[in-house]
Backbone as CSV, one residue per row, in Angstrom:
resi,resn,N_x,N_y,N_z,CA_x,CA_y,CA_z,C_x,C_y,C_z
1,MET,40.831,69.243,-2.870,41.970,69.779,-2.100,43.481,69.082,-2.381
2,VAL,43.831,69.746,-3.403,45.217,69.010,-4.038,46.133,68.928,-2.893
3,ILE,46.489,69.488,-1.662,47.534,69.484,-0.561,46.871,70.142,0.681
4,ARG,46.911,68.541,1.405,46.513,68.554,2.821,47.829,67.961,3.833
5,LEU,47.642,68.919,4.775,48.461,68.465,5.951,47.597,68.194,6.984
6,ARG,48.030,67.247,7.948,47.319,66.825,9.359,48.445,66.805,10.399
7,ASP,48.252,67.722,11.196,49.133,67.951,12.454,50.660,67.588,12.377
8,VAL,50.915,68.128,11.057,52.375,68.152,10.541,53.473,69.001,11.286
9,SER,54.221,68.309,12.133,55.796,69.248,13.100,56.372,69.179,12.452
10,LYS,57.640,69.313,12.221,58.972,69.848,11.980,59.950,70.144,12.964
11,THR,61.306,69.722,13.653,61.747,69.575,14.461,63.262,69.314,14.083
12,TYR,64.438,70.264,13.822,65.467,70.517,12.957,66.471,70.190,14.763
13,LYS,67.527,69.439,14.720,68.644,69.872,16.216,69.848,70.581,15.246
14,GLU,69.928,71.555,16.449,70.924,72.069,16.220,71.842,72.035,17.831
15,GLY,72.899,70.967,17.325,73.671,70.140,18.270,72.520,69.678,19.263
16,PRO,72.923,69.803,20.280,71.910,69.329,21.506,70.284,69.951,21.847
17,VAL,70.601,71.175,21.212,69.198,71.997,21.010,68.289,71.251,19.459
18,GLU,67.246,71.076,19.987,65.498,70.866,19.106,64.655,72.323,18.571
19,VAL,65.112,72.520,17.416,64.132,73.791,17.276,62.893,73.345,16.183
20,ALA,61.713,73.710,16.729,60.689,73.266,16.223,60.589,74.462,14.998
21,ALA,60.171,73.886,13.754,60.448,74.869,12.878,58.897,75.178,12.496
22,LEU,58.174,73.942,12.498,56.534,73.809,12.492,56.031,72.890,13.573
23,ARG,54.752,73.006,14.116,54.569,73.040,15.325,52.547,72.305,14.846
24,GLY,52.592,71.227,14.518,50.928,70.229,14.774,50.130,71.368,13.547
25,MET,50.745,71.836,12.699,50.466,72.357,11.408,49.349,71.751,10.517
26,SER,48.067,72.257,10.703,47.158,71.608,9.821,46.203,72.197,8.488
27,LEU,46.492,72.365,7.276,45.906,72.697,6.102,45.385,71.949,4.836
28,GLU,44.714,72.682,4.289,44.028,72.122,3.225,44.015,73.342,1.705
29,ILE,45.088,73.183,0.599,45.069,73.686,-0.310,44.247,73.506,-1.469
30,ALA,43.028,74.805,-2.435,42.453,73.535,-3.168,42.947,73.412,-4.470
31,SER,42.632,72.586,-5.311,43.273,72.571,-6.907,43.287,74.192,-7.136
32,GLN,44.411,74.295,-8.246,44.365,75.510,-9.512,43.880,76.664,-8.294
33,SER,44.569,76.672,-7.580,44.284,78.222,-6.515,46.281,78.830,-6.911
34,PHE,45.686,80.244,-6.234,46.815,81.170,-6.175,46.728,81.407,-4.470
35,THR,47.686,80.791,-3.957,47.474,80.587,-2.612,49.015,81.210,-1.451
36,MET,49.003,82.267,-0.744,50.038,83.079,-0.148,50.289,81.935,1.300
37,VAL,51.050,81.688,1.628,51.770,81.342,2.952,53.025,83.147,3.527
38,VAL,52.296,83.407,4.484,52.638,84.828,4.806,52.992,84.692,6.158
39,GLY,53.820,85.868,6.575,54.481,85.533,7.711,55.744,86.034,8.393
40,PRO,56.477,86.509,9.551,57.374,86.941,9.645,58.696,85.911,9.306
41,SER,59.480,86.382,8.873,61.023,85.760,8.914,61.237,84.974,9.542
42,GLY,61.569,83.580,9.360,61.287,82.823,10.882,60.118,81.971,11.186
43,SER,59.127,82.617,10.584,58.112,81.666,11.124,57.663,80.154,10.619
44,GLY,58.315,79.960,9.250,58.242,78.311,9.497,57.771,78.526,7.611
45,LYS,57.496,79.558,7.221,56.956,79.559,5.665,58.292,78.627,4.297
46,THR,59.458,78.603,4.788,60.528,77.799,3.486,59.733,76.518,4.300
47,THR,60.405,76.145,5.520,60.117,74.915,5.668,59.039,74.421,5.747
48,LEU,57.888,75.138,5.365,56.198,74.523,4.855,56.598,74.093,3.513
49,LEU,56.762,75.028,2.657,57.202,74.961,1.392,58.281,73.581,0.828
50,ASN,59.133,73.183,1.799,59.750,72.005,1.301,59.387,71.007,2.144
51,LEU,58.342,71.191,2.532,57.615,69.816,3.090,56.849,69.110,1.668
52,ILE,55.877,70.837,1.482,55.107,69.824,0.421,55.353,69.950,-0.860
53,GLY,57.184,70.363,-0.977,57.906,70.376,-2.279,58.186,69.178,-1.992
54,CYS,58.689,67.931,-1.164,59.364,66.737,-0.491,60.377,66.556,-0.740
55,ILE,60.927,67.954,-0.849,62.690,68.020,-0.621,63.002,67.373,1.010
56,ASP,61.818,67.428,2.353,62.211,67.490,3.462,61.123,66.715,3.868
57,THR,61.051,65.887,5.067,59.776,65.449,5.389,60.030,65.426,7.134
58,PRO,59.125,65.754,7.280,58.341,65.501,8.568,58.455,65.045,9.599
59,THR,58.485,65.829,10.763,58.841,64.623,11.928,57.850,64.292,12.416
60,ALA,56.529,64.823,12.561,55.067,63.880,12.668,54.168,64.783,11.775
61,GLY,52.950,63.771,11.980,52.079,63.886,10.844,51.796,63.597,9.921
62,ASN,51.062,64.075,8.793,50.775,63.607,7.598,50.229,64.765,6.298
63,ILE,51.019,64.313,5.156,51.301,65.228,4.055,50.740,64.569,3.149
64,GLU,49.394,64.876,2.593,49.070,64.519,0.936,48.937,65.791,-0.347
65,ILE,49.619,64.754,-1.124,49.951,65.763,-2.189,49.080,64.800,-3.524
66,ASP,48.084,65.732,-4.262,47.789,65.208,-5.647,47.246,63.499,-5.073
67,GLY,46.145,63.439,-3.664,46.225,61.928,-3.306,46.952,60.878,-2.873
68,HIS,48.606,61.787,-2.803,49.542,60.358,-2.310,49.970,61.014,-1.086
69,ASP,50.346,60.192,-0.390,50.453,60.144,0.887,52.230,59.953,0.975
70,VAL,52.970,61.215,0.948,54.301,61.365,0.431,54.940,60.448,1.413
71,ALA,54.954,60.305,2.780,55.781,59.740,3.431,55.797,58.121,3.263
72,SER,54.842,57.896,2.744,54.845,56.166,2.473,55.458,55.859,1.181
73,LEU,55.936,57.013,0.367,56.869,56.577,-0.626,58.564,56.733,-0.185
74,ASP,58.947,55.310,-1.275,60.678,55.510,-0.566,61.266,56.389,-1.730
75,ASP,62.578,56.791,-1.346,63.521,57.655,-2.014,63.573,58.204,-3.610
76,ARG,63.437,56.441,-4.068,63.398,56.733,-5.942,62.030,57.344,-6.348
77,SER,60.897,56.643,-5.422,59.605,57.371,-5.544,59.081,58.967,-5.229
78,VAL,59.528,59.269,-4.319,59.418,60.358,-4.318,60.026,61.638,-5.044
79,THR,61.152,61.018,-5.614,61.976,61.884,-6.717,61.274,61.575,-7.907
80,GLU,60.977,60.840,-8.345,59.940,60.503,-9.188,58.629,61.351,-9.137
81,PHE,58.202,61.409,-8.640,56.786,62.210,-7.842,56.717,63.921,-8.149
82,ARG,58.521,64.295,-7.337,58.550,65.827,-7.327,58.863,65.908,-8.728
83,ALA,59.609,65.415,-9.819,60.208,65.310,-10.943,58.580,65.872,-11.675
84,ARG,57.702,65.048,-11.483,56.280,65.102,-12.231,55.972,66.037,-11.825
85,LYS,55.114,66.066,-10.358,54.257,66.979,-9.707,54.348,68.074,-9.557
86,ILE,56.247,68.594,-9.206,55.970,69.394,-8.596,56.837,70.558,-9.519
87,GLY,56.909,72.116,-9.501,57.683,72.525,-10.169,58.409,73.603,-9.145
88,PHE,59.383,74.460,-8.987,59.591,75.194,-8.174,60.596,76.313,-8.775
89,ILE,59.852,77.572,-8.012,60.397,78.815,-8.231,61.207,79.877,-7.024
90,PHE,62.370,80.005,-7.071,63.334,80.699,-6.266,63.494,81.771,-6.015
91,GLN,63.814,82.405,-4.719,63.931,84.017,-4.787,65.237,84.272,-5.379
92,HIS,66.502,83.354,-5.388,67.834,83.277,-6.310,67.958,82.851,-7.528
93,PHE,67.077,82.465,-8.218,66.464,82.228,-9.822,66.969,80.947,-9.700
94,ASN,68.285,80.059,-9.041,68.586,78.573,-9.557,68.742,78.730,-10.306
95,LEU,69.359,79.002,-11.220,69.796,78.735,-12.378,71.428,78.089,-12.887
96,VAL,71.485,76.759,-13.844,72.604,76.704,-14.164,73.233,77.601,-14.994
97,PRO,74.436,78.525,-14.150,75.050,79.130,-14.631,75.716,79.399,-16.485
98,VAL,76.777,77.895,-16.588,76.741,77.440,-18.099,75.599,77.139,-18.868
99,LEU,74.928,76.880,-18.416,73.878,76.443,-19.291,72.793,77.722,-19.798
100,SER,72.375,77.765,-21.391,71.450,78.792,-21.863,70.295,78.551,-21.171
101,ALA,69.482,79.687,-21.819,67.853,80.038,-21.172,67.133,78.547,-21.996
102,LEU,67.524,78.620,-22.939,67.135,76.573,-23.352,67.216,75.655,-22.583
103,GLU,68.537,75.571,-22.530,68.983,74.445,-21.868,68.548,74.750,-20.256
104,ASN,68.234,75.640,-19.426,68.056,75.656,-18.341,66.745,74.816,-18.100
105,VAL,65.828,75.598,-18.755,64.713,75.210,-19.005,63.804,73.547,-19.459
106,GLU,64.704,73.542,-20.619,64.870,72.033,-20.795,65.509,70.973,-19.993
107,TYR,66.584,71.271,-18.954,66.553,70.435,-17.907,65.673,70.039,-17.109
108,ALA,64.670,70.657,-16.669,63.654,70.376,-16.138,62.787,68.935,-16.921
109,LEU,63.137,68.443,-18.099,62.430,67.033,-18.529,63.313,66.393,-18.940
110,LEU,64.212,66.976,-18.224,65.455,65.438,-18.347,65.068,63.968,-18.107
111,LEU,64.277,64.400,-16.720,63.775,62.739,-16.005,62.278,62.499,-16.823
112,SER,62.007,62.922,-17.674,60.643,62.847,-18.414,61.123,61.395,-19.375
113,LYS,59.916,61.083,-19.929,60.116,60.014,-20.844,59.841,60.417,-22.510
114,ILE,59.667,61.981,-22.489,59.769,62.247,-23.473,60.699,62.429,-24.674
115,SER,60.401,62.361,-25.752,61.569,62.276,-26.877,62.574,63.592,-26.606
116,ALA,63.808,63.858,-27.294,64.479,64.474,-26.920,64.127,65.553,-28.551
117,THR,63.282,65.313,-29.762,62.572,66.684,-30.478,61.183,67.332,-29.571
118,ARG,61.001,66.400,-28.503,59.317,66.846,-28.320,59.868,67.683,-26.898
119,ARG,60.913,67.145,-25.839,61.410,68.226,-24.995,62.178,69.513,-25.763
120,ARG,62.613,69.219,-26.700,63.116,70.501,-27.590,61.746,71.505,-28.109
121,GLU,60.881,70.954,-28.615,59.674,71.470,-28.778,59.066,72.412,-27.637
122,ALA,58.981,71.141,-26.299,57.720,72.068,-25.410,58.783,73.094,-24.715
123,THR,60.355,72.693,-24.537,60.938,74.270,-24.060,60.789,75.201,-24.995
124,LEU,61.042,75.189,-26.274,60.626,76.420,-26.898,59.766,77.522,-26.487
125,ALA,58.781,76.052,-26.878,56.951,76.556,-26.791,57.265,77.430,-25.185
126,MET,57.360,77.271,-24.775,56.938,77.422,-22.934,58.106,79.306,-22.945
127,LEU,58.983,79.006,-23.533,60.405,80.758,-23.881,59.432,81.318,-24.355
128,LYS,58.781,80.914,-25.151,57.839,82.207,-26.275,56.600,82.520,-24.619
129,SER,56.393,81.529,-24.377,55.132,81.790,-23.719,55.145,83.074,-22.438
130,VAL,57.288,83.132,-22.201,57.005,83.692,-21.006,57.819,85.181,-21.570
131,GLY,58.100,85.235,-22.899,58.617,86.365,-23.741,59.619,86.576,-23.903
132,LEU,60.367,85.085,-23.948,62.349,85.067,-23.880,62.421,83.696,-25.252
133,TYR,61.929,84.004,-26.254,62.128,82.990,-27.138,63.715,83.826,-28.007
134,GLU,63.634,85.164,-28.074,64.831,85.435,-28.543,65.492,85.665,-27.576
135,GLN,66.033,85.298,-26.704,66.878,85.494,-25.524,67.050,83.461,-25.063
136,ARG,67.126,82.567,-26.256,67.104,81.677,-25.628,68.171,80.849,-25.512
137,ASN,69.347,81.833,-26.091,70.898,80.758,-26.156,71.793,82.048,-25.462
138,GLN,70.844,82.957,-24.542,71.696,83.372,-23.345,71.821,82.981,-22.442
139,ARG,73.291,82.786,-21.465,73.321,82.010,-20.460,73.107,83.603,-19.406
140,PRO,72.735,83.002,-18.182,72.429,83.364,-17.193,72.748,84.978,-16.401
141,ASN,74.109,84.919,-17.152,74.820,86.515,-16.395,74.382,87.009,-17.340
142,GLN,73.676,86.678,-18.984,73.316,87.953,-19.810,72.067,88.578,-19.977
143,LEU,71.217,87.783,-18.583,69.831,88.372,-18.758,69.738,89.273,-16.850
144,SER,68.841,90.198,-17.283,68.370,90.689,-15.992,67.824,90.115,-15.173
145,GLY,67.791,90.928,-14.250,66.790,90.264,-12.805,65.704,89.441,-13.373
146,GLY,64.682,90.174,-14.138,63.087,89.646,-14.545,63.447,88.731,-15.405
147,GLN,64.575,88.315,-16.336,64.163,87.582,-17.286,64.841,86.049,-17.007
148,LYS,65.520,86.284,-15.815,65.809,85.457,-15.150,64.628,84.862,-14.362
149,GLN,64.050,85.400,-13.680,62.785,84.883,-13.234,61.849,84.477,-14.163
150,ARG,61.778,84.932,-15.421,60.986,84.467,-16.592,61.732,83.344,-16.690
151,VAL,62.699,82.725,-16.907,63.536,81.031,-17.412,62.883,80.381,-16.307
152,ALA,63.258,81.020,-15.187,62.939,80.429,-13.732,61.177,79.928,-13.770
153,ILE,60.319,80.630,-14.294,58.995,80.125,-14.413,58.282,79.332,-15.075
154,ALA,59.409,79.222,-16.529,59.147,78.644,-17.741,59.703,77.336,-17.221
155,ARG,60.994,76.936,-16.632,61.574,75.774,-15.851,60.320,75.193,-15.191
156,ALA,59.950,75.744,-14.335,58.903,74.990,-13.407,57.573,74.906,-14.192
157,LEU,57.399,75.506,-14.844,56.290,75.090,-15.643,55.951,74.301,-17.039
158,VAL,57.062,74.113,-17.493,57.527,73.404,-19.370,57.254,71.880,-18.788
159,LYS,57.458,71.304,-17.139,56.994,69.717,-17.408,55.327,69.910,-17.329
160,GLU,54.728,70.545,-17.090,53.192,70.815,-16.512,52.860,69.720,-15.617
161,PRO,53.436,70.704,-14.204,53.174,70.032,-13.067,52.224,70.725,-12.366
162,THR,51.598,69.262,-11.214,50.069,70.095,-10.679,50.328,71.231,-10.173
163,ILE,51.202,71.113,-9.318,52.053,72.181,-8.275,53.007,72.524,-8.212
164,VAL,52.966,74.200,-8.490,54.017,75.128,-8.373,54.346,75.778,-7.122
165,LEU,55.464,75.629,-6.407,56.047,76.258,-5.269,56.995,77.652,-5.385
166,ALA,56.754,78.383,-4.671,57.186,79.756,-5.082,57.919,80.232,-4.088
167,ASP,59.168,80.313,-3.549,59.498,80.933,-2.271,60.338,81.917,-2.590
168,GLU,59.416,83.351,-2.040,60.126,84.862,-1.881,60.077,85.126,-3.475
169,PRO,59.533,85.161,-4.509,60.035,84.716,-6.499,60.131,86.802,-6.981
170,THR,59.370,87.123,-6.186,60.244,88.896,-6.207,61.152,89.799,-5.185
171,ALA,61.513,88.758,-4.868,61.871,89.669,-3.472,63.668,90.306,-4.237
172,ASN,64.164,89.557,-5.180,65.056,90.110,-5.798,65.095,91.024,-6.841
173,LEU,63.783,92.006,-6.732,63.664,92.508,-8.153,62.739,93.470,-7.947
174,ASP,62.902,94.428,-8.787,62.784,95.946,-7.912,60.968,95.871,-8.393
175,SER,60.237,97.155,-8.408,58.736,96.650,-7.763,58.281,96.893,-9.445
176,GLN,58.521,97.529,-10.231,57.930,97.026,-11.678,58.262,95.603,-12.048
177,THR,59.423,95.681,-12.231,59.815,94.120,-12.957,59.080,93.514,-12.410
178,GLY,58.945,93.261,-10.544,58.236,92.097,-9.518,56.708,92.358,-10.013
179,ALA,56.219,93.456,-10.474,54.910,93.267,-11.021,54.183,92.632,-12.217
180,SER,55.275,92.833,-12.734,55.491,91.808,-14.519,55.302,90.923,-14.140
181,ILE,56.154,90.208,-13.366,56.691,88.865,-13.109,55.588,88.129,-12.111
182,VAL,54.486,88.869,-11.453,53.106,88.538,-10.767,52.268,88.468,-11.987
183,GLU,52.254,89.885,-12.545,51.447,89.327,-13.773,51.231,88.522,-14.495
184,LEU,52.659,87.557,-14.723,52.839,86.571,-15.700,52.908,85.162,-15.088
185,MET,52.421,85.373,-13.816,52.818,83.973,-12.995,51.199,84.111,-12.718
186,ARG,50.530,85.062,-12.562,49.064,85.073,-12.555,48.283,84.706,-14.273
187,GLU,48.831,85.154,-15.144,48.245,84.647,-16.106,48.610,83.170,-16.989
188,MET,49.874,82.834,-16.475,50.548,81.113,-16.837,49.505,80.342,-16.103
189,GLN,49.056,80.289,-14.406,48.142,80.001,-13.304,47.095,80.046,-14.529
190,SER,46.652,80.842,-14.875,45.321,80.713,-15.321,45.179,79.893,-16.392
191,ARG,46.639,80.079,-17.449,46.168,78.959,-18.415,46.788,78.262,-18.742
192,SER,47.670,77.471,-17.284,47.769,75.904,-16.924,46.970,75.450,-16.132
193,GLN,46.087,76.141,-15.380,45.604,75.523,-14.447,46.325,74.892,-12.874
194,THR,47.639,75.115,-12.912,48.352,74.538,-11.629,47.893,75.067,-10.862
195,THR,48.116,74.783,-9.444,48.464,75.338,-8.482,49.361,76.045,-7.968
196,PHE,49.604,77.057,-7.687,50.558,78.373,-6.898,50.412,78.395,-5.982
197,VAL,51.839,77.758,-5.245,51.674,78.204,-3.729,52.969,78.929,-3.461
198,PHE,52.686,80.077,-3.145,54.130,81.301,-3.050,54.124,81.534,-1.173
199,SER,55.672,81.550,-1.046,55.963,82.441,0.291,56.575,83.486,-0.338
200,THR,55.863,84.424,1.007,56.202,85.920,0.218,56.078,86.691,1.283
201,HIS,56.922,88.243,1.265,56.480,89.445,1.638,56.149,90.447,1.464
202,ASP,55.573,89.965,-0.165,55.579,91.105,-1.020,53.657,91.792,-1.351
203,PRO,53.328,92.888,-1.085,52.228,93.103,-1.023,51.539,93.353,-1.930
204,GLN,52.636,93.425,-3.604,51.399,93.402,-4.811,51.327,91.623,-5.235
205,LEU,52.226,91.058,-4.755,51.510,89.513,-4.587,50.730,88.903,-3.761
206,MET,50.534,89.672,-2.401,49.763,88.811,-1.779,48.503,89.737,-2.699
207,ARG,48.495,90.532,-3.036,46.819,91.093,-3.723,46.218,90.378,-4.406
208,HIS,47.096,89.568,-5.034,46.377,88.175,-6.228,45.929,87.275,-5.420
209,ALA,45.980,87.176,-4.106,45.903,85.601,-3.574,43.810,85.508,-3.697
210,GLU,44.036,83.965,-3.388,42.642,83.626,-3.596,42.820,82.853,-1.783
211,ASP,43.948,82.289,-1.482,43.889,81.937,-0.395,45.332,82.369,0.360
212,THR,44.689,82.642,2.087,46.703,83.255,2.464,46.207,82.286,3.937
213,PHE,47.334,82.069,4.081,47.567,81.327,5.269,48.977,82.161,6.068
214,THR,48.230,82.396,7.033,49.371,83.824,7.886,50.045,81.961,8.999
215,ILE,51.471,82.154,9.206,51.865,81.395,10.341,52.465,82.074,11.121
216,ARG,53.000,82.015,12.517,53.727,82.218,13.182,54.466,81.453,14.175
217,ASP,55.836,81.532,14.222,56.366,80.406,14.984,55.903,79.405,14.930
218,GLY,55.574,79.044,13.612,56.070,77.601,12.917,54.330,77.336,13.050
219,ALA,53.519,77.650,13.484,51.828,77.238,13.532,50.869,78.411,12.853
220,LEU,49.601,77.844,12.650,48.796,78.661,11.377,48.213,79.645,12.342
221,VAL,48.137,80.694,12.186,47.283,81.882,13.265,46.159,82.095,12.672
222,ASP,46.165,82.197,11.038,44.681,82.645,10.486,44.646,82.276,9.324
223,HIS,43.546,81.968,8.421,43.117,81.523,7.133,42.212,82.689,6.534
224,ARG,42.481,83.113,4.849,41.935,83.766,4.743,40.966,83.323,3.387
225,ARG,39.991,83.488,3.122,39.902,83.178,1.690,39.095,84.301,0.499
226,GLY,39.713,84.496,-0.758,38.854,85.082,-1.653,40.258,86.047,-1.830
227,MET,39.897,86.917,-2.965,41.493,87.498,-3.695,41.029,88.814,-2.576
228,ALA,42.107,88.737,-2.464,42.428,90.624,-1.872,41.978,91.425,-2.671
229,GLN,41.990,92.596,-1.962,42.066,94.000,-2.451,42.545,94.887,-2.409
């Protein structure tokens, strides 16, 4: 298992009020899987991804990522761990508007210790893989929604992470473009043997699930294994 949560809770304070986003959640996610986290809005899906992605820390419980107890890492180590091990794909793409497609993807490698030449080679190869080599010098405002998401996928995968976390990656795309993005992520996951974890409401994405965790009100209420039909 590449991800293990044990009795994880996350509580936020909103003024004098404490809001429980996750309540004693325990789950395991297999390596090299295509895993979905589903549930209604406000159920805790994004909080869960933020904890797995080391963007946030739990109020209680233990999180193990790729054999590492992430709570035991200091701030610098967490930043380095996240940069090496985890890629992110967001609903709103989160591309840097003043950078070209090539520069947005290469940006993910700037914390790595590889040479500038190797960074550029890896970036161009990844842009070819997602079908955007010809658009490499275009900025985000010159790209369609589907092309922006392809750049985001390339950026997430170029550093060869162990885990890719995708928060509603098809939510801002029309159904046809969304379907092509799902197929691309499935192809890239199969090729790279990376673990993909999705927060999603998208039925066409959920049909590709190898594991599905359903959460409601911050608690795990169902877990189903096997490719959905």
